[in-house]
C-alpha positions in Angstrom: -66.8 2.0 -67.3 -65.5 0.2 -64.2 -62.1 1.9 -64.6 -63.7 5.3 -64.9 -65.8 4.8 -61.7 -62.7 3.7 -59.8 -60.8 6.8 -61.0 -63.6 9.1 -59.8 -63.7 7.4 -56.4 -59.9 7.6 -56.1 -60.0 11.3 -57.0 -62.7 12.1 -54.4 -60.6 10.4 -51.8 -57.2 12.0 -52.7 -58.3 15.6 -53.1 -59.3 16.2 -49.5 -56.2 14.5 -48.2 -54.0 16.7 -50.4 -55.8 19.9 -49.4 -55.8 19.2 -45.7 -52.4 17.6 -45.3 -53.7 14.1 -44.5 -51.5 11.1 -44.9 -51.4 9.6 -48.4 -53.9 6.8 -48.9 -52.7 3.3 -49.0 -53.6 0.6 -51.6 -55.6 -1.1 -48.8 -57.6 2.0 -47.9 -58.4 2.7 -51.5 -59.5 -0.9 -52.0 -61.7 -0.7 -48.9 -63.3 2.6 -50.1 -64.1 1.0 -53.5 -65.5 -2.1 -51.8 -67.7 0.0 -49.5 -69.2 1.8 -52.6 -69.9 -1.5 -54.2 -71.5 -2.9 -51.1 -73.8 0.2 -50.7 -74.7 -0.1 -54.4 -75.7 -3.7 -53.9 -78.0 -2.7 -51.0 -79.6 0.1 -53.0 -80.1 -2.0 -56.1 -81.6 -4.9 -54.2 -84.0 -2.7 -52.3 -85.1 -0.9 -55.4 -85.8 -4.3 -57.0 -87.8 -5.2 -53.8 -90.0 -2.2 -54.2 -90.6 -3.0 -57.9 -91.6 -6.6 -57.0 -93.8 -5.4 -54.2 -95.6 -3.2 -56.8 -96.4 -6.4 -58.7 -99.0 -7.1 -56.0 -101.0 -4.2 -57.4 -100.5 -5.7 -60.9 -101.9 -9.1 -59.8 -104.8 -7.3 -58.1 -105.6 -5.3 -61.3 -105.4 -8.4 -63.6 -107.5 -10.6 -61.4 -110.1 -7.9 -60.8 -110.4 -6.9 -64.4 -110.8 -10.5 -65.6 -113.6 -11.2 -63.1 -117.0 -9.7 -62.4 -117.6 -6.3 -60.8 -119.6 -7.9 -57.9 -116.4 -9.5 -56.6 -113.9 -6.7 -57.1 -113.4 -5.8 -53.4 -113.0 -9.5 -52.5 -110.2 -9.8 -55.1 -108.5 -6.7 -53.7 -108.8 -7.9 -50.2 -107.2 -11.2 -51.0 -104.3 -9.6 -52.7 -103.8 -7.2 -49.8 -104.0 -9.9 -47.2 -101.8 -12.3 -49.1 -99.0 -9.9 -48.5 -100.0 -8.9 -45.0 -100.5 -12.4 -43.6 -97.7 -13.8 -45.8 -95.2 -11.3 -44.5 -95.8 -12.3 -40.9 -95.9 -16.0 -41.7 -92.7 -15.8 -43.7 -91.0 -13.9 -40.9 -92.2 -16.3 -38.2 -91.5 -19.6 -39.9 -91.0 -19.5 -43.7 -87.6 -17.7 -44.0 -86.0 -20.1 -41.5 -87.3 -23.2 -43.3 -86.1 -21.8 -46.6 -82.6 -20.4 -45.6 -81.8 -21.8 -42.2 -78.9 -24.2 -41.7 -79.7 -27.8 -42.8 -77.9 -31.1 -42.6 -80.4 -33.0 -44.8 -80.9 -30.6 -47.7 -84.7 -30.7 -47.2 -85.4 -27.6 -45.0 -83.7 -25.2 -42.6 -83.8 -25.5 -38.8 -82.9 -22.1 -37.5 -83.5 -18.4 -38.2 -87.1 -18.3 -37.2 -88.3 -14.8 -36.5 -84.9 -13.8 -37.8 -83.6 -14.1 -34.3 -80.7 -16.5 -34.9 -79.6 -14.7 -38.0 -79.9 -11.2 -36.5 -77.6 -12.2 -33.6 -74.8 -12.5 -36.2 -74.9 -8.8 -36.9 -75.3 -9.2 -40.6 -77.0 -6.1 -42.0 -77.4 -7.8 -45.4 -79.9 -10.1 -43.7 -82.6 -7.4 -43.8 -82.2 -6.5 -47.4 -82.1 -10.2 -48.4 -85.2 -10.9 -46.3 -87.1 -8.1 -47.9 -86.2 -9.5 -51.3 -87.4 -13.0 -50.4 -90.6 -12.0 -48.7 -92.0 -10.3 -51.9 -91.2 -13.5 -53.8 -93.1 -15.5 -51.2 -96.1 -13.1 -51.5 -96.0 -13.6 -55.3 -96.3 -17.3 -55.0 -99.2 -17.0 -52.6 -101.2 -14.4 -54.6 -101.2 -16.5 -57.8 -103.8 -18.7 -56.3 -106.4 -16.0 -55.7 -107.2 -15.6 -59.5 -107.9 -19.4 -60.0 -110.2 -19.5 -56.9 -111.9 -16.2 -57.6 -115.6 -15.5 -57.2 -116.5 -18.5 -55.0 -114.1 -18.9 -52.1 -114.7 -18.0 -48.5 -112.5 -15.2 -47.4 -111.4 -16.7 -44.1 -110.6 -20.0 -45.8 -108.4 -18.2 -48.3 -106.5 -16.5 -45.5 -105.7 -19.9 -43.9 -104.3 -21.1 -47.2 -102.2 -17.9 -47.7 -100.5 -18.5 -44.3 -99.9 -22.1 -45.2 -98.2 -21.4 -48.5 -96.1 -18.6 -47.1 -95.0 -20.4 -44.0 -94.5 -24.0 -45.2 -95.3 -25.0 -48.8 -93.3 -22.3 -50.7 -90.3 -22.1 -48.3 -89.6 -25.8 -48.2 -89.5 -26.2 -51.9 -87.5 -22.9 -52.1 -85.0 -24.4 -49.7 -84.4 -27.3 -52.1 -83.5 -24.9 -55.0 -82.2 -21.7 -53.3 -81.1 -22.6 -49.8 -77.5 -21.8 -50.3 -78.2 -18.2 -51.1 -78.0 -17.7 -47.3 -77.3 -20.5 -44.8 -79.1 -23.5 -46.4 -78.0 -26.2 -48.8 -80.8 -27.7 -50.8 -80.6 -31.1 -52.5 -82.0 -29.9 -55.8 -79.5 -27.0 -56.2 -76.8 -29.5 -55.4 -77.6 -31.3 -58.6 -77.2 -28.1 -60.6 -80.8 -27.1 -60.9 -81.2 -23.8 -62.8 -84.0 -21.4 -61.8 -82.4 -18.0 -61.5 -85.5 -16.0 -60.5 -88.2 -18.6 -59.9 -90.1 -20.0 -62.9 -90.7 -23.1 -60.8 -89.7 -22.0 -57.3 -92.2 -19.1 -57.4 -94.6 -19.5 -60.3 -95.1 -23.2 -60.7 -95.5 -23.5 -56.9 -98.3 -20.9 -57.1 -99.7 -22.4 -60.2 -99.9 -26.0 -58.9 -101.5 -24.8 -55.7 -104.0 -22.8 -57.8 -104.9 -26.0 -59.8 -105.5 -27.9 -56.5 -107.7 -25.1 -55.2 -109.8 -24.8 -58.4 -110.4 -28.6 -58.6 -111.5 -28.8 -54.9 -113.8 -25.7 -55.3 -115.4 -26.7 -58.5 -116.6 -24.4 -61.3 -118.5 -21.2 -60.8 -122.3 -21.3 -61.2 -123.1 -21.2 -64.9 -119.6 -21.8 -66.1 -120.5 -25.2 -67.8 -123.7 -26.3 -69.5 -125.5 -29.5 -68.5 -123.6 -31.3 -71.2 -120.2 -30.0 -70.0 -119.6 -27.3 -72.5 -117.9 -24.2 -71.1 -119.6 -20.8 -71.2 -117.8 -17.5 -71.3 -118.1 -15.4 -68.1 -116.5 -12.1 -69.3 -114.4 -10.0 -66.9 -115.9 -6.6 -66.1 -112.9 -4.4 -67.0 -110.3 -5.4 -69.5 -108.8 -2.0 -69.1 -107.9 -2.8 -65.5 -106.5 -6.2 -66.6 -104.3 -4.4 -69.2 -103.1 -1.9 -66.6 -102.2 -4.8 -64.3 -100.3 -6.5 -67.0 -98.2 -3.4 -67.7 -97.5 -3.1 -64.0 -96.4 -6.7 -63.8 -94.2 -6.3 -66.9 -92.5 -3.3 -65.2 -92.1 -5.1 -61.9 -90.6 -8.1 -63.6 -87.5 -6.2 -64.4 -87.0 -6.0 -60.6 -88.1 -9.7 -60.2 -85.5 -11.0 -62.7 -82.7 -8.5 -62.8 -83.0 -7.9 -59.1 -82.3 -11.5 -58.4 -78.6 -10.8 -58.9 -78.8 -8.9 -55.6 -75.6 -7.3 -56.9 -75.3 -4.0 -58.8 -73.2 -5.2 -61.7 -73.3 -5.4 -65.5 -75.2 -8.7 -65.5 -78.5 -6.9 -65.0 -78.4 -5.5 -68.5 -78.6 -8.9 -70.3 -81.3 -10.0 -67.8 -83.4 -7.0 -68.6 -83.1 -7.6 -72.3 -84.1 -11.3 -72.2 -87.0 -10.5 -69.9 -88.4 -7.8 -72.2 -87.9 -9.8 -75.4 -89.6 -12.9 -74.0 -92.6 -10.9 -72.8 -93.0 -9.1 -76.1 -92.7 -12.4 -78.1 -95.2 -14.0 -75.7 -97.8 -11.3 -76.3 -97.5 -11.5 -80.0 -97.5 -15.3 -80.2 -100.6 -15.6 -78.0 -102.5 -13.0 -80.0 -101.9 -14.8 -83.3 -102.5 -18.2 -81.7 -105.8 -17.0 -80.3 -106.7 -15.5 -83.7 -106.1 -18.9 -85.3 -107.7 -21.0 -82.5 -110.8 -19.0 -81.7 -111.1 -16.7 -84.7 -110.3 -13.4 -83.0 -107.2 -11.7 -81.6 -108.5 -12.0 -78.1 -107.3 -9.3 -75.8 -107.2 -11.3 -72.6 -105.2 -14.0 -74.3 -102.7 -11.5 -75.5 -102.3 -10.1 -72.0 -101.8 -13.6 -70.6 -99.3 -14.2 -73.4 -97.1 -11.4 -72.2 -97.3 -12.8 -68.7 -96.6 -16.3 -70.0 -93.4 -15.0 -71.7 -92.4 -13.3 -68.4 -93.0 -16.5 -66.4 -91.2 -18.7 -68.9 -88.0 -16.6 -69.1 -87.7 -16.1 -65.3 -85.7 -19.4 -64.9 -83.2 -18.8 -67.6 -83.1 -15.0 -67.9 -79.4 -14.9 -66.9 -78.2 -17.9 -68.9 -79.9 -17.7 -72.3 -79.2 -15.4 -75.3 -81.6 -12.7 -76.6 -82.6 -14.9 -79.5 -83.3 -17.8 -77.2 -85.4 -15.5 -75.1 -87.6 -14.7 -78.1 -88.0 -18.4 -78.9 -88.9 -19.1 -75.3 -91.4 -16.3 -75.1 -93.0 -17.3 -78.4 -93.4 -20.9 -77.4 -94.9 -19.8 -74.0 -97.4 -17.5 -75.8 -98.6 -20.5 -77.9 -98.6 -22.9 -75.0 -100.6 -20.6 -72.7 -103.5 -20.3 -75.2 -103.8 -24.1 -75.7 -103.3 -24.7 -72.1 -106.2 -22.4 -71.1 -108.4 -24.2 -73.7 -107.3 -27.6 -72.5 -107.9 -27.0 -68.8 -111.3 -25.5 -69.4 -112.6 -27.8 -72.2 -111.0 -31.1 -71.4 -110.2 -31.1 -67.7 -113.4 -29.0 -66.9 -111.5 -26.9 -64.4 -112.7 -23.3 -64.0 -109.8 -20.9 -63.8 -111.2 -17.4 -64.3 -107.9 -15.7 -65.0 -105.8 -18.6 -66.5 -103.4 -18.7 -63.5 -102.7 -22.4 -63.8 -101.7 -22.0 -67.4 -99.7 -18.8 -67.1 -97.8 -19.7 -63.9 -98.0 -23.5 -63.5 -97.7 -24.7 -67.1 -95.5 -21.9 -68.5 -93.4 -22.0 -65.3 -92.6 -25.6 -65.9 -91.9 -25.1 -69.6 -89.6 -22.1 -68.9 -87.6 -24.2 -66.3 -87.0 -26.9 -68.8 -86.2 -24.3 -71.5 -83.5 -22.8 -69.3 -81.7 -26.1 -69.7 -82.4 -26.6 -73.4 -81.3 -23.1 -74.4 -78.4 -22.8 -71.9 -75.9 -20.4 -73.4 -73.1 -22.8 -72.2 -74.3 -25.5 -74.5 -77.0 -28.2 -74.6 -76.7 -31.1 -72.2 -79.1 -33.9 -71.6 -78.0 -34.2 -68.0 -78.8 -30.5 -67.4 -82.2 -30.9 -69.0 -82.8 -34.0 -66.9 -82.1 -32.1 -63.7 -84.5 -29.3 -64.9 -87.2 -31.9 -65.5 -86.6 -33.4 -62.1 -87.1 -30.0 -60.5 -90.4 -29.5 -62.4 -91.7 -32.9 -61.3 -90.5 -32.4 -57.7 -92.4 -29.1 -57.5 -95.6 -30.7 -58.7 -95.3 -33.7 -56.4 -94.6 -31.5 -53.4 -97.1 -28.7 -54.0 -100.2 -30.2 -55.7 -100.9 -33.1 -53.2 -100.2 -31.0 -50.2 -102.3 -28.1 -51.4 -105.1 -30.5 -52.4 -105.1 -32.0 -48.9 -105.1 -28.6 -47.4 -108.0 -27.4 -49.4 -109.9 -30.6 -48.8 -109.3 -30.3 -45.0 -110.6 -26.7 -45.1 -113.6 -27.8 -47.1 -114.5 -30.5 -44.6 -114.1 -28.3 -41.5 -114.9 -24.6 -41.8 -115.9 -24.8 -45.5 -114.1 -23.6 -48.6 -116.9 -22.3 -50.9 -119.5 -19.7 -50.3 -123.2 -20.6 -50.6 -124.9 -20.4 -54.0 -126.9 -17.4 -52.9 -123.7 -15.6 -51.8 -122.0 -16.5 -55.1 -124.9 -15.2 -57.2 -125.1 -11.9 -55.1 -121.4 -11.4 -55.2 -118.7 -11.8 -52.6 -118.2 -8.1 -52.1 -121.5 -7.7 -50.3 -121.7 -11.1 -48.6 -118.1 -11.3 -47.4 -117.3 -7.6 -46.9 -120.6 -5.7 -46.7 -119.5 -3.3 -49.5 -119.9 -2.7 -53.2 -117.0 -1.7 -55.4 -119.1 0.5 -57.7 -122.0 1.7 -55.5 -123.0 4.6 -57.8 -123.6 2.3 -60.8 -126.9 0.4 -61.3 -126.5 -3.3 -60.5 -127.3 -5.6 -63.4 -128.3 -9.2 -62.8 
């Protein structure tokens, strides 16, 4: 295939020269023409992947809205919209420089803020690369909205979104991915494997979600007086299913796009991504069937997402068979994690964000070392485990302190009356479904 492409390019170059009497091309000019085509293809593929990952914001919004109550639908939509809007500016101002700027310590970058220092170098790749990274930052930020749904002040949530996009996510990202541009992170120096972000993106968002849900406390009516959880059904599983399909589609850009190169590697990455998601959905369905007596639809949807999260770290360095194993295990883990967090820890996570992204992200990162196609190595698995622990120790305490500070200053949670009425009206003065009768 590569030889055929080169032959076509050479033909297109040679024919005009022959017809119009130009000088014959040299080996160097042919090589440059082929290199230019490859460069342009890299730009196009990376930006197509950017647009697919950006569309995942809609997927997250649909999943979270569908799995929560109708009276909070606008609030969920606004959080997902503003995650990206505020996050984009925060990442441009500070985050990208911290993540990919030059560093002498391996802990964070020290230049490239507002892209000014980088732009002076005249590197046009900077803009394509920045676009790819900002949609990843938005993904980490938006994970938290589901775990904190139906009871969080809107303005307080915006402050958090800026903090994770500007500081929390970029600094950990610099440890693992800094050398993708100008940085040099300590964790990647040890050989840490996280190709597309099971830990860098998903566990970071998941551990912040856990901190937020703990500080907030459960929704009114979630637990009985003796501590037993009560189901609070989402208002539209159809929306949640649509969101899952959107996320599944966008994940091909998330994982395969992380090559940032238009080459043959993206084929295997797409296959492992798809197989893990499929296995996760099936495993979660059967696990829920066994654990709670029914093939629960929301658990199956989260199983697909769990498989996607888990394969994200190792999508480029595991076999298709390993991808099926990873996805299957993630599908089982996510069901029992949801039950454990709700029944044992008494943490109210309306959409299972902590389990899907935090727990399965950690599992997938370790699995990338266990199932490494180059062979098993305890040292590799040890580095993977170190990365998982480092992410938790960085994100959870910092996010907990942040949420506690917000709680003690401007307040983090809405009043009981506002929560009962719904955040759509109290926070935004609107109703998502004004033509339908309200049911208490």
